[in-house]
N, C-alpha and C positions, 0 to 999 in steps of 0.2 A: 313644407313637413306635406307629402301628397296623403291624401283619403284614400277610401277604397272604392278602386278601380280610375283612378286621378294619374296621371303621367306627369313628369318633371320635365324635362328641356326634350322637347321634342322638335324636329327640322322637318317640313313640309316639303314636297316634291320642289326644285329646282331653287334652295333655299341654304343660306350658308350663316353659323354661329359662331362665332369664337369670342372664350371665355376666357379672359387674361388676369384675372385675381384668384383669391382662395375665394373653395366650391363647396357648399354645404347643400346637399341634397339628401334628405329625409323621408321615404316612402314609407306606407305602412308597413310593409313586408317584403324581403327581399327579393323576392321574386313580380313583385311591379318594375315597372319601366321607367326607372331614373333618366336614362338619356337612349334617344330613340331618334333612325329615320324614319320617314316613307318615301316610297317610291310608285311613281303612275308611270306604266306606259310610254314612252314619246316624249317626257322629259329628264334635264339634266338630276342627275345624283346629287341629291343634299347635302351637303358638308356642316360637320359637328366637329370644332378646335378647342380643345380646353388642355390649358397651363396650371400650375398652381396646384396649393397645399387642397387635397380635395378630400371631406368625410363623403362619403357614398353611400345611402343604405338603397338598395335595389338593383334592379339591371342594365343591364349595357346591350340595345338591339340594334344592329344594322342590321336595315333590311332595304337593300337598292343604297345605300349611301355610302358617307366615308368622313367614319367617325378616327377621330386624333384624341387620346389620352399622353398628357404630359405631368404625372402624378409625382410631385416633389417633396422630399422627406418629410416625412410625419402624418403622410396621409393614410387612409383606412378604407377601403371599397366591399364592401360585404354584397355580393350577389352571386348572379350566374352573369354568360355575354352569350351575345349569339351575332355569327356573320355571314350570312346568307349569300355574299360574293354575286349578287345580282347586279346585272349593270353598271358592272366594273368596281362596285361596292367593297370595302373592306375597313376591319375591325382593327388597328391597331395601336398595344399601351406599351407605355412605358415608365416604368417604377424604379423609383430610387429611393432608397430605404425607407421602404413602404410597406403594404399588407393590405392583401386580397382572402380574402376570406371566402372560399367558392362553396357556395351553399347548394347545385345541382349541376348534371351536364354542362357542359359550357364549349365553343368554339372560338379563335379568332385569328387574324392573320400572322401576328406579330408578336411578340411577347419579349420584351427588349428589360433585364433585370439587371439593380447594381443593388447589392448589397440589402434585398428584399425578401419578403415570405409568401409562398402561397400557401394559403396553410387551406385541406383538404376537410378538415378534422373538426375546427372550433363550430362549424354553425350546421351540423349534418342535419340532416330535414328528419330522419328516424333513425333508430339502431339498426345495424345491419344494413343500411342505405348505402352505396357506394356512389362516385362520381367521376368522372371520366372527362379530363380538360384536353380538347384536342385545338393541337398550335402546329400554323405551320413553318412558320419558325421561331427558333428557341435559340437566347444569346445572352449574354453577360456569368452573372453568378447568384445562387440563388439560394434558400431551403425550403424544402417545399416538403411538406407537413404531409403523410398521407397516414391511411387506416388497412390493416389487414387481416383479414378471417380466414387462415388456414386451418384443416381439419386434419385427421389423420382418417379420413375416411373418403370412399369414391374414385381416388386414384389422379387428384388437383381437378376432379370436375367440381367438386364443391367448393373450390379456395377462391375467396372474392375480398378484390379490396379497391383501393382508389386507384386510375391509370393517369398517366400522363404520355399521350400520345404526338409524335412531333413528326407530321408529315413530308415537311418539306426540309432543312438543313435546322442541324442543333451544333451549339460552339457554348464554348464557358466551363467551369467548374461547379456543379450544384453539390448541394448534401440534402439527400431525403432521411428524413425523421421519421424514423416506421412507429407507428402504434399501434399496436397488441389488443384488437379486437376479436381472438379465435378461441381455439377449443382448445381444452388443455389435454386433450387423448389425442399429439404428435406425432408419426413414427419417427420422425429425422429425413425423409423422402419425398417431401412437402417441396415443391417450385412454386411460385407465385409471381408472375410479369408483373412489373412495377412501372417499369417507362420502355418504351417502345421506340426507336428512333428508325431510319429508311438510313443513315450517313456513317451512324456508329460515332459524330464525330465530336461529340461535347462528352464530360468527365460526369460523372455519377459516383457518389459513394457515399454511404451509410452512419449517419449523428455518431451511432451507438449499434449494438447486437442488441437483439429484440428476444426475448425471452419468451416461446410458445411452448407451454407443456414441459418437459423435460428437454426440450432440445433450445440452444443458438442461435437464432437465423440474423444471417449477414444479408450484402446483399453485391451479388458479383454479374461480369460482364459476359454474356452469351451470344456469339453473334454482334447483331448492333442493337441490339436489347438489355435491361439490366433486370436483374430476379432477384426475388430474397428466397434465399436456401440453408438450408440446414447447413449451418457449420460448426459444430460440435456440438456436443451433449453439456447440459448446466451442472455445473460439480456443485459436489454434497458441500457443505460449510462447514470447515474441519472447525473445531472449538479448538480457541489459544490453550495448552493446556498448562495446568498450574505450574508456578516455577517450582522445582525442586530448592526445597531451601537447603541451605550452606549448613551443614554440617559445624555446630557448634565449637569451637578453636576453644581448649583446656588452655585459662590463661600461663602466660610463658612466664615462668616460676624462676630466677637466675639461683641457681643453689647457691647457696654460703659456699666461698669458695672453702677449704680446707685447711687448716691454719698450718704455716710451714711449724714444724716440732722446736721448739724451743733449745738453741744450740745447746751443750753440754758445756759448762763452764770449763774452759781447763786452769788449774794453777801453774804459776809461775813457775819455773826452773828450780828457784830456792825452795818457795816450800814442797815441791814435789820430793825435790832430795829430804828436806828436813823430817816430812810426813813418810818416807822409805826410812829412815835410819829411827825414830817413834818407831813405826811401825816392826824392824829386825830385832831391837831390844826388846819389845813386848810378847815376837815369836819363842822368842830365847829363852825366855824367863815361863815363858807358859811351857815348851818342850824339857825345860828341866824341874819344876813343880812336876809334872806329868811322872817322871819318870821315879822323881821322889816320892810322889803317894804310893805308886806300886811297892816300893820298897820297904816305904812305913806299914802297909798293910799286909806285908811278908811277918814283917815281925809282932804286928799284933797278932796273925794266927797262930804264932810257935809259942808254945807252952815255955820252952827253956830260953835259958838267957843268952841272949848272942855272941857273937864275937867282930874283931875285925870285918867289913866286908867291901867289897869291889861293886862297881857296875860302868859299864860302860854305854853309850847310845848312839847314835848315827841317824841320820834322814837329809831329804832336803824338802823345799817349801818355793811355790811360785804363784806369781800373780793377785790380784784380788777380784772377790766377784763384785763389788761395786764398779770398780773399772774408774773410780776417780784417781787414781795413781797411775803410774807408768808403771808397768808389769816388769818382774821380775825373777828371776832363778836363784835361790840361796839351799847350799849343801853348808850342813853341821854336821857337828860329831862331838863328842866330851867324853868325860870320868869323873864319876863318885865314887866318892866312897867316906868310911862312917865306921 
């Protein structure tokens, strides 16, 4: 742990330091020198080689020296980097499942990444202050967390953000996670370059679209660079309509079946014949009595005594209203005297 003004690991001119196990360097601030080399004219470059799980809070500075960091899984580095390339000096960093929190403008010679994260956003010095990372050679696969400040005025002059600048070779597939720190007053015409390369060989894509004002921004390739651009408007949230209740269905009532009418009982042929025979006698008696009553009425209405009288009659009868007996046709005639 370093106090203010202290140094962590420091290689003087024409010296070499090899670190082969887990390493913890915790300076007072990320701007202090955690690992550094010194160069004097006329002397060979100093060297620092470190390999293992590292927890570094501080900057790494290669001034006329050779620094090689091999960060094993679980390593976290918070700070900046510098390589002045004097006297053949270089700064090479390999990261495996590790995190580098970039705190200010940095540069290094080689950055080889394997499932690692380079985060510009977690330790920004002040709001609205962005960082540029200059890398000569980039390879592997990683996630870069970057910030963008896109405004709808100034024709893009006022657009700002973190920048990854690759001056040599680029390779691998990388993801850009852009965090919005911009204005709500965007026009949808803003463009911000977030990655610059000379060869366009590496591939970069956005982890998700970024909402800035009323527009959605995505990452696209433009020549050998990648830029943030408006890919569409932010859709208005559509409220879910209340479901229309299904109309109440009346209960299904099975109507009572219409009862079959009771069949009319039919008499036997013997009963039918007997009934008709009796009925014929009744009808003949009715006819004879009716004519007799007419004659007796004539006698009562006359004051003189009567003599012998003779009366004939005839007619026909058929069927029955009740329909219980067989239908019939009957003709009758007769003579009455007295």
